[in-house]
C-alpha positions as CSV (number, residue, x, y, z in Angstrom):
1,X,83.4,-38.5,53.1
2,X,81.6,-40.7,50.6
3,X,78.1,-39.8,49.3
4,X,75.4,-41.6,47.3
5,X,72.7,-40.1,45.1
6,X,70.2,-39.8,48.0
7,X,72.7,-37.8,50.1
8,X,73.5,-35.6,47.1
9,X,69.8,-34.8,46.6
10,X,69.6,-33.7,50.2
11,X,72.2,-31.0,49.4
12,X,71.6,-30.0,45.7
13,X,68.2,-28.6,44.5
14,X,68.7,-30.2,41.0
15,X,66.7,-33.2,39.9
16,X,66.7,-35.5,36.9
17,X,67.4,-34.9,34.0
18,X,69.5,-32.0,35.3
19,X,71.3,-33.7,38.2
20,X,74.7,-34.3,36.8
21,X,76.6,-35.7,39.8
22,X,75.7,-39.3,40.9
23,X,78.2,-40.0,43.7
24,X,81.0,-38.6,45.7
25,X,84.1,-40.8,46.4
26,X,86.2,-38.3,48.3
27,X,85.6,-35.0,50.1
28,X,87.9,-33.0,52.3
29,X,87.7,-29.5,53.7
30,X,88.7,-27.9,50.4
31,X,88.2,-30.5,47.7
32,X,85.8,-33.0,46.2
33,X,86.0,-36.0,43.9
34,X,82.6,-36.8,42.3
35,X,81.3,-39.0,39.5
36,X,78.7,-39.4,36.8
37,X,78.2,-42.4,34.5
38,X,77.2,-41.1,31.0
39,X,74.4,-43.2,29.4
40,X,73.1,-43.2,25.9
41,X,69.7,-42.7,27.5
42,X,70.5,-39.1,28.5
43,X,67.8,-36.9,26.9
44,X,70.3,-34.4,25.3
45,X,71.8,-37.2,23.1
46,X,68.6,-37.2,21.1
47,X,69.8,-33.9,19.5
48,X,73.5,-33.6,20.3
49,X,74.2,-35.4,18.0
50,X,72.1,-38.4,17.0
51,X,74.7,-39.9,14.7
52,X,77.7,-39.2,17.0
53,X,76.5,-38.5,20.5
54,X,78.8,-36.0,22.5
55,X,78.0,-34.6,25.9
56,X,77.4,-30.8,25.5
57,X,80.1,-28.6,26.9
58,X,77.6,-26.5,28.9
59,X,76.5,-29.7,30.7
60,X,80.1,-30.6,31.5
61,X,80.5,-27.1,33.0
62,X,77.2,-27.5,34.9
63,X,78.4,-30.8,36.3
64,X,81.6,-29.0,37.6
65,X,79.4,-26.4,39.2
66,X,77.2,-29.0,40.8
67,X,80.2,-30.8,42.3
68,X,81.4,-27.4,43.6
69,X,78.0,-26.8,45.1
70,X,78.2,-30.1,47.0
71,X,81.6,-29.1,48.4
72,X,80.3,-25.7,49.5
73,X,77.0,-26.9,50.8
74,X,78.2,-30.0,52.7
75,X,77.9,-28.3,56.1
76,X,74.8,-26.2,55.2
77,X,72.2,-28.7,54.0
78,X,69.7,-27.8,56.7
79,X,70.1,-24.0,56.5
80,X,67.7,-23.3,53.7
81,X,70.4,-21.9,51.3
82,X,71.1,-22.5,47.6
83,X,74.4,-22.7,45.8
84,X,74.5,-20.1,43.0
85,X,76.8,-20.4,39.9
86,X,78.2,-17.0,39.4
87,X,80.9,-17.3,36.7
88,X,83.4,-19.3,34.7
89,X,86.8,-18.4,33.5
90,X,89.4,-20.2,31.4
91,X,87.1,-23.1,30.4
92,X,88.7,-25.6,28.0
93,X,87.5,-28.8,26.5
94,X,90.3,-31.3,25.8
95,X,88.4,-34.4,24.8
96,X,84.9,-35.6,23.9
97,X,82.7,-37.2,26.5
98,X,80.5,-39.9,25.0
99,X,78.0,-42.5,26.2
100,X,79.6,-45.2,28.3
101,X,82.2,-42.8,29.8
102,X,82.5,-42.3,33.5
103,X,83.2,-38.7,34.4
104,X,85.3,-37.9,37.4
105,X,84.9,-34.3,38.6
106,X,87.8,-33.0,40.8
107,X,87.1,-29.6,42.3
108,X,89.3,-27.7,44.6
109,X,88.6,-24.5,46.6
110,X,91.1,-21.8,45.7
111,X,89.8,-18.9,47.8
112,X,86.8,-17.5,49.5
113,X,85.6,-14.1,50.6
114,X,82.4,-13.8,52.6
115,X,80.1,-16.2,50.7
116,X,81.8,-16.0,47.3
117,X,84.1,-18.8,46.3
118,X,86.6,-19.4,43.5
119,X,87.3,-23.0,42.6
120,X,89.4,-25.0,40.2
121,X,87.5,-27.7,38.4
122,X,88.8,-30.5,36.3
123,X,87.0,-33.3,34.5
124,X,88.6,-36.7,33.8
125,X,87.6,-39.6,31.6
126,X,89.7,-42.8,31.7
127,X,92.3,-40.8,33.8
128,X,92.7,-38.3,31.0
129,X,91.8,-34.6,31.3
130,X,88.6,-33.9,29.4
131,X,87.8,-30.4,30.6
132,X,88.9,-27.7,33.1
133,X,87.7,-24.3,34.3
134,X,87.8,-21.9,37.1
135,X,84.4,-21.4,38.7
136,X,82.9,-18.7,40.9
137,X,80.0,-19.7,43.1
138,X,78.1,-18.2,45.9
139,X,75.6,-19.1,48.6
140,X,72.1,-17.5,48.5
141,X,70.4,-17.2,51.8
């Protein structure tokens, strides 16, 4: 399943400047591959850091969580529910993400129990691992 920004905004409650997933190139029952193009015009680059802009780690993690939310919510978009970020474990940042980079989020469902989900998230830039984490998310009805 491929999704554009309009379809993503039907699923996620986030809006600019906090919507950190722009497209989905692949999605199966238990995985998603999503993208974001990083622009120098992102508002956080005004302060992080003006002389050497680097995407903040917390926003990289938020992008992982949003990709996970799309995966979890793909069949629930009309049910008046929200994806909730519940936790993060084993987060590691391997390389900087800078203006001009294209982020590829790869998120895989590891397990679920009721409406709590554990997912593995990896972020790639130029086919190299930039960050990874285990995410816990839920669905709020």
